[in-house]
Every structure is written in structure tokens, then in C-alpha cells.
C-alpha positions, 0 to 999 in steps of 0.5 A: 509529532504528527499531521492527522494520520489513521482512523481512515473510513471502513467502507462496506463494499456492496457492489464490489462484494456482489461481483466477485460473489462475496456477501461482506467485504469491507475496504480498508481506505488509507488513499485519504491519510495526508499525504494521500497514503498509508505511509503517514503511520510508520512517517509519524512514529519514525518523525517522533523517534527522530526528534526524540533521538535529537536528529539532525536530520531525517529521510528513506529510501523509498519507491514513492510513498514513503518519500512523500509522507517522510518528506511532510513530516519533515516540514512540520519537525523542521528537520532537513529531508533526504529520500531517496529512490528508483529514478524510474517513479512515478513523476507526481510521487516525486513533486509531492514530496518536493514540495514539502521541501525534500531533497530528491535523490533520484538513483539510477537502478532499482529500489534495493539499490537506492536502499543501501545507498540510503542506508550508508548515507545514514551511516555516513552523517548520522540521520534518521532514516524511518525505514533504515536504522529507525525501522523498528520504531517506524513498522510499528506505526503500521499496526494501527490498520489493523485497531482500527478495523476491529475498533470499527467493526465494534471490536469484531474481528474480521475472517479474512484481511487482503493487503499489499506486501512490497518488504512485507513489512505492512502485512506482518505488523497487521498480522501482528496487531491483530494477536496483540489486541487478542492477547489484551482480551480486546478481541475474541479468539478467531482465526483471522486469515492474513493473505499478501498481495504482490504484481507479478512482476515482482513477486518474491513474496508470493514466489516463496509460499507457493513453492512451500519454501523458506527461502526468499529469491530476491527479483533482481529487476523488478517489471510492473506498473504497481512501483510502489511494490517494486521491491526485488528483495523484501526485507521482511519477506521471510516473516511475511510468508511465515505469518501468511502460513501460520494465519492460513491465508494465501499469496498470489501475484497478478499481471499488469493488465489485471492490475488495471482492471482492478483499479477499474473495478474499485472505481466504478463499484465503489467510488476509490481511486487507487493507485496502481498498488491497490489494484494488485489487492484487489485483483489479488483479491478477485482470484481468491475468491474466484479460486475458492481461497475467499470463501462468500461468507467470510467477512473480508478486509481487502486494505487499500493503502494509496490513492490513484493521484499519485499515480497517473501515468499508469492508467492514463491510456486505459480511460475514456478520453473526453468526448468534444461537443460544440456549445449547443445542445445538439451538438451534446445530442449527436454525440452520446446518440441520445436523440430527441 
């Protein structure tokens, strides 16, 4: 069961690369999936297993993007859908999930609290929840982001990839996929560095990496505009840190101001409008390039996982306001100081 997710565009980003001092940069743009985020990939796998198992209802705990993805796939499958979200997630994401007919359960608390309640509901009513009791299948869907990149590069590999981290599952899936392609001899035995990006207001995986610890200390109250990455107790955090270290990659966090600048930089250089999670990834890419942790000649792939139209409130106060003019050329010329 699917809505046509995947095989999204791999952009060669020369203008963004030049602004960052890089020579060979690509953006894998998953903002153009059916519900406008990469979550359509794992949701496709999860709904297929839910149908196979004869589930009576489908759902998930979500910070926003998965809510829309499971709701759309449930609608396609004709299954009732329940999505548990923190009450403060972006309004646009609630609207999107609602239009597909899902029951939206807005939990007064953090994502981790919403996730715990969702797990209790799944167990109590024997429902199939994508990222809870279907998680072993669900996470496999994200591997296609790595499979496609290698295929789109002519079965060559990137030297370095940068992706956002919430639970850490995406980064782990990408790392696992590269290893599987090598095991099948579809790619050369090259070193692919995998680096992770988080907002500084919720960066438990980055904190663990930087402190050289194997422990993930939860963030009880995440505080970031990148709400889709605001998972304070990441289920795959330990494995994400391990993957980053083994690959020779890095992990960084960025402030809200840096996230906004990342969104604007990607839009102004490459015409791609991403949500704050993508702003995090671009801002971390910039920071790693400035620190020399990504060298200018590396072939780099930056994963953009969600569309900016899902979270317009984050950027609304940081863009130029419309210039109002009278309906004549003189007024227009005056407003923009164009002269005659």
C-alpha cells in the first residue's frame, strides 16, 4: 500500500555550495513526497504491515510530519487513524493530518509524554502504531533515502552525508543502508561519513557525541522552533551516536536564529523551501564546513526532510513584508526607487 513516495530529486547545489566553500554538494529533497516529508517512506512500510496483520486501526505518536503521513496512508487503506501529538505542534501539521480524517489527540505535554500515551493506547486496544509496535518494520522504510542517493549518483557513493536527528532512527537507517549496499557489492568499499544535526534546544544525541559518552541524557523540556526534531528522549540515540563515531562523522547543534538563517539560505540559493528541520541540517552543514569537518572537495549530500509550508509560523516574522503600491507605474517606481 503506498501513495507514490520516494525517488525524490537529488539537486546539484552549486550556489549553496559556493556560499559554504564547498565544491560538490547535493541536496536530497524529500519535501516533495506525497505528504511533503520523508515520513511517507516509513509510513508506506508500516501501513503495508498493518494490513498484513489485519489491524483494525492505524496510528502513531508524532511531532507533526508522521501524523500527516500515517493519516494519509490510513485514508488510502480505509483504516481508522489516531495520531498522538504534543499540543504545541505547528497548526499547519494538525490541519494536514485532520483533512485525511484522522483523530488528532493533542496531548498537553512533550512528545515523549504523547509517545507514552500512544503506546498505552496501542497496547490497550491492539492497534497498529507505525513507530511503536510496528517500529521494526517502519524504520526500514527510511533506508531508501540512501539507496536512491547511490543510484542517482550512478552507483557512486557520497563522501559525507548530513541529516537531521530526532529519535535518531533516520540516521541509523541511512548508515545501515550504505552498509547493506556494500554487502551486496552495489557500491565500492568507500568510507562514507555520516553526520547528525539537532537544534540546540533539544540536542541529546549531539550532547552525548560531544561529551564522548555512551549515555543519552534526556532533555525534559525541549525548547526549539524545530518542533519536528523535539524528541527529548530519543529511542535510537545510542545507536545514532555509535553510527556517527564508526563512520568518522560528526554531530552539531544550532540555535533558533541559525535555523532561520539556514532556511533562508537554502531558499535564496537553491529555490527550496524547507521546514525548520531542514534549516537545522543546512545550518549544521554550514557549521561543519566552517570548522573544516567537511572538506571543500568532499562529495556531500544534505538531507532535507520536510516542506516549509508545513511550518510557516516559524519563518513568518523573519521575511520581508509585501510592499503595497497604488495600481499605477509611478507608485510602483517610487516604492522601489526605480526612477524613470
